[in-house]
C-alpha positions in Angstrom: -0.6 34.6 17.0 1.0 33.2 20.3 4.0 30.9 20.2 2.6 28.8 23.2 3.6 25.2 22.7 0.6 22.9 22.8 0.8 19.5 24.1 -1.7 16.9 22.9 -2.1 13.9 25.0 -3.9 11.3 22.6 -3.2 7.6 21.9 -5.9 7.6 18.9 -3.8 8.3 15.5 -7.1 9.6 13.8 -7.7 12.1 16.7 -4.2 13.2 16.3 -4.5 13.5 12.6 -7.9 15.4 12.6 -6.7 17.7 15.4 -3.5 18.7 13.4 -5.7 19.4 10.4 -8.1 21.5 12.6 -5.0 23.4 14.0 -3.9 24.2 10.2 -7.4 25.1 9.2 -7.5 27.4 12.0 -4.4 29.2 11.0 -2.6 28.3 14.2 1.2 28.5 13.9 1.9 27.1 17.6 4.2 24.3 18.1 2.3 20.8 18.6 4.0 18.1 20.5 2.0 14.7 20.9 2.3 12.5 23.7 0.8 8.9 23.0 0.0 7.9 26.6 0.0 9.3 30.0 3.4 8.2 30.9 4.9 9.8 27.8 3.3 13.0 28.6 4.6 12.8 32.3 8.0 12.2 30.8 7.5 15.0 28.4 6.8 17.4 31.2 9.4 16.2 33.4 12.1 16.8 30.6 13.2 13.3 31.1 14.8 10.5 28.7 14.2 11.6 25.1 12.4 14.8 26.2 15.4 16.1 28.0 16.4 18.9 25.5 13.9 21.7 26.2 14.7 23.6 23.0 13.3 20.9 21.2 10.6 20.0 23.8 9.4 23.1 25.5 7.2 23.2 28.3 3.6 23.7 27.0 1.4 26.5 28.0 -1.7 24.5 26.9 -2.3 20.8 27.4 -5.1 18.9 25.5 -5.5 15.8 27.5 -7.6 12.8 26.9 -8.9 10.8 29.8 -8.9 7.1 28.5 -5.0 6.6 27.9 -2.8 3.7 28.0 -0.2 3.1 30.9 -1.4 6.2 32.9 -4.9 7.4 32.6 -5.6 11.2 31.9 -7.1 12.0 35.4 -3.8 10.7 36.9 -1.9 12.8 34.7 -3.9 15.9 35.7 -3.4 15.2 39.3 0.3 14.9 38.6 0.5 18.1 36.7 -1.3 19.9 39.2 0.9 18.5 42.1 4.0 20.1 40.5 4.6 23.6 41.9 6.9 24.6 38.9 4.0 23.8 36.2 1.0 25.9 35.7 -0.3 25.0 32.3 -3.8 25.4 30.9 -5.1 21.9 31.0 -8.2 21.2 28.6 -9.7 17.6 28.9 -10.6 16.7 25.5 -12.6 13.4 25.9 -15.1 11.5 24.2 -16.7 10.7 27.8 -19.8 12.7 28.7 -20.2 10.9 32.1 -20.9 13.1 35.1 -18.3 11.4 37.1 -15.4 12.3 34.6 -16.5 15.8 34.2 -16.8 16.3 37.9 -13.3 14.4 38.5 -11.6 16.5 36.1 -12.6 19.9 37.4 -12.0 18.6 41.0 -8.5 17.7 40.0 -7.9 21.4 38.5 -9.0 21.0 34.8 -9.4 24.5 33.2 -12.0 23.3 30.9 -14.0 19.9 29.7 -14.6 19.4 26.1 -16.2 16.6 24.5 -14.6 15.4 21.4 -16.4 16.3 18.2 -17.0 13.3 15.7 -17.7 15.7 12.9 -14.7 17.3 11.4 -16.5 20.7 11.1 -17.2 20.6 14.6 -14.0 19.9 15.5 -12.6 23.0 13.5 -15.1 25.1 15.4 -13.9 23.6 18.9 -10.2 24.3 17.6 -11.1 28.0 16.8 -12.8 28.5 20.2 -9.6 27.0 22.0 -7.4 29.2 19.9 -9.7 32.3 20.6 -10.2 31.9 24.2 -7.1 30.0 25.5 -4.5 31.3 23.3 -5.6 34.8 22.4 -8.1 36.3 25.2 -7.0 34.3 28.3 -4.4 35.8 30.7 -2.1 33.0 31.9 -0.3 33.3 35.2 3.0 35.4 35.1 6.0 32.9 34.5 4.0 30.1 33.0 5.0 28.5 29.7 1.6 30.3 28.3 2.7 33.7 29.6 6.1 33.3 28.1 4.7 32.4 24.9 2.9 35.7 24.9 5.8 37.5 25.4 7.4 35.9 22.6 4.6 36.3 20.2 6.2 39.3 18.4 9.2 37.2 17.5 9.5 37.4 13.7 11.4 34.1 13.6 8.4 32.1 14.6 7.7 29.9 11.8 4.5 27.9 11.0 2.9 25.1 12.7 5.6 22.4 13.6 4.0 19.1 14.5 5.8 16.3 15.5 4.1 12.9 15.3 2.9 10.5 12.7 0.1 11.6 10.6 -1.2 8.1 9.9 -4.7 7.7 10.0 -5.7 4.4 11.7 -7.9 4.0 14.6 -11.4 4.9 15.7 -12.5 8.0 14.2 -13.7 6.3 11.0 -17.0 8.2 11.4 -15.2 11.5 11.0 -13.2 10.1 8.1 -16.1 8.7 6.4 -18.0 12.3 6.9 -14.8 13.8 5.4 -14.9 11.6 2.6 -18.6 12.0 1.6 -18.1 15.8 1.8 -15.4 15.6 -0.8 -17.4 13.3 -3.3 
């Protein structure tokens, strides 16, 4: 397993909760950092303010980016990331939008992939496994990138389990997925 840090840029608490749960089910041990809006994602990537301590907030090798975010929209975050010469993370859009304009704009601005969020928990787990298998295990990142450094560090025996920073509260708009989960445990 790689030690590549993952930055999940997501404002919906339910989506964060279910994504974290899917990471655990996929057996991923990557550090998961969460930014709740577009400006927080940029601050994290800049290493500014509360994110200044890089040992605690390492640069991500993989960014999972929602499009519809408060303060700074996802496409603007993507554009900013691609304008930074010292950043070369893999950026996967993870959005509810299936609109052709959003998909086209994301690829035009440099997204590596565009995935539509799965409302069903089992489909989300399948999606997370696919992200793990391709982007973290099979893909060869650029030399010197945060993802490339994660590959070099993967043999480090001090790497511990999934470290997740963020609130696992379950409030928001994924009630459909929550009801499916509840029904499957009845």
